[in-house]
N, C-alpha and C positions, 0 to 999 in steps of 0.2 A: 444554413447545414453544416451541421457540427459533423466534419471526419474526425469519428478514431480511429478508425483503422479502413484495411480497405473495401473489410468487407462488412464495418459498422457505422455507418452513418445513422445521427440523427435530425431529426427536419427542426428547423425549430418550430411549428406548431407542435411540440410536442414539450418547448423546455414555457417552462413561466418564469417570469423575471416579476419580481417586486422590489422596492423600497424599503423602508424602515429605518426611523429612527437610531443613529451609529453609536455606541460607547467608545468607539477611538477616536483618534486625534482632528481635531480639529475646530478645542478654544471656544469661543462662547458662539460662532456658528455652528457646534456639536445639539444646539437646542432647538434649531430651528428647519436642521435643511437632512432630508430623508435618504442618505449617503449610505447605508448601507447594503449589500446587495443582496438578495435570499435567491437563490435558484431551485426550479421544484423538479422533480421529473420524474413523470411517472413506471418505475421500474416494470414493476408487471400486466401489465397495459399495453407496453408499448411494442407499437407494429413494424418499429424498426430494428431489431432483437434479433439474431438470428438466431434460431431455435437451440442451435448446437449448445450459443454464449448463453444464452437465456437464464440455464439451470445456475453455469460456472459463477453469471452476474451477481445472482440471488443469492445461493449462497455467501458469499467471498462479502457482499455488502448486508448481507440477513440484519445486522447489530446496528447499521445505519440508517435504515430503512422504516417509516414508520406502517401503522395496521394497515392502512391504507395500499402499501406500494411504494411507494414517492420516498426519492433519495433526494434531500434538502443540503444543498452545500450555499453556507455562506461566508459571507468576509466582507470588515471595515475596516482594514490594514490602511486606506486611505483617506483623503479628505472628500474626495468626490464618487460623484458613481460609473462616470466611465474607469476609473482606473481599479475599484471594487468591481464591477460588470468582468474586466478582461481575468483578475485575481479570481472569480470566483469558477471564470467559463476555466482555467489552466487547472484549476481544483480537478471541478469536475471531472476533466476531460483526464488527468494521472490517477483520477481513484479510478474509472473505468477502463481503463493501458492497463493497471493492477492488478485489476478483478479478471479481465478477459486473455492476459497472460498464461502460461499453458510451461510450466516448468520442466525441464528436456529433464527425459530420464536418463540415472547412472548406473553404467555398466556394471557388475563385475567383472574386476581385471583379478590377475595372481599377485602375490607379489614375487618380485627381483629375489632373484637367487641373491645377487648382493644386498639384497633388506634382509632376507632373511637369515645373511652372514654376519651385519650389524648386527641386529636383534641378538642374537645368539651370542656373541662373542660381547654388548651389554649386558645380558645377563647373567655371564661366567663372572666377570666381572664387579658385579653388582653383589653375585650371592663366593664372592671371595672376598668382597669387603668387608661382611656381614659377619663371615667365622672368622676374621678375626678381629672380632669383639666379642667374644666367647675369654671365660677364663681362663688365664697360664697355666699350663698343665706342669704339675709336676713334674723333675725329672732327677 
């Protein structure tokens, strides 16, 4: 069971792991060992996603989903399967956490009196500076 948040866990049965030949580090071994980890999870048909999060998740991940609704995460940064598998799960979890995060709504506030005063003073100074750039009058 992969725990994403208190209300969102994904059972291992929904996650499919495969290993393929890696293009990453490995030296001569890279042509013989399947060390690249590929994690596949169907976001559209997953029963573990709460209803309220499903739409948010699908909207956030829509550019990363396949036509069938699978999210594919790959990692080949290490030379062995276990570390690549761990890296895949870390990427997967951070993607889902980012997708389900609801940003805090900003409350409109009034500017303070002192900030209005500072703004007016800076505008006045700028105006004086620019008015001095004109032609010098003949007296």
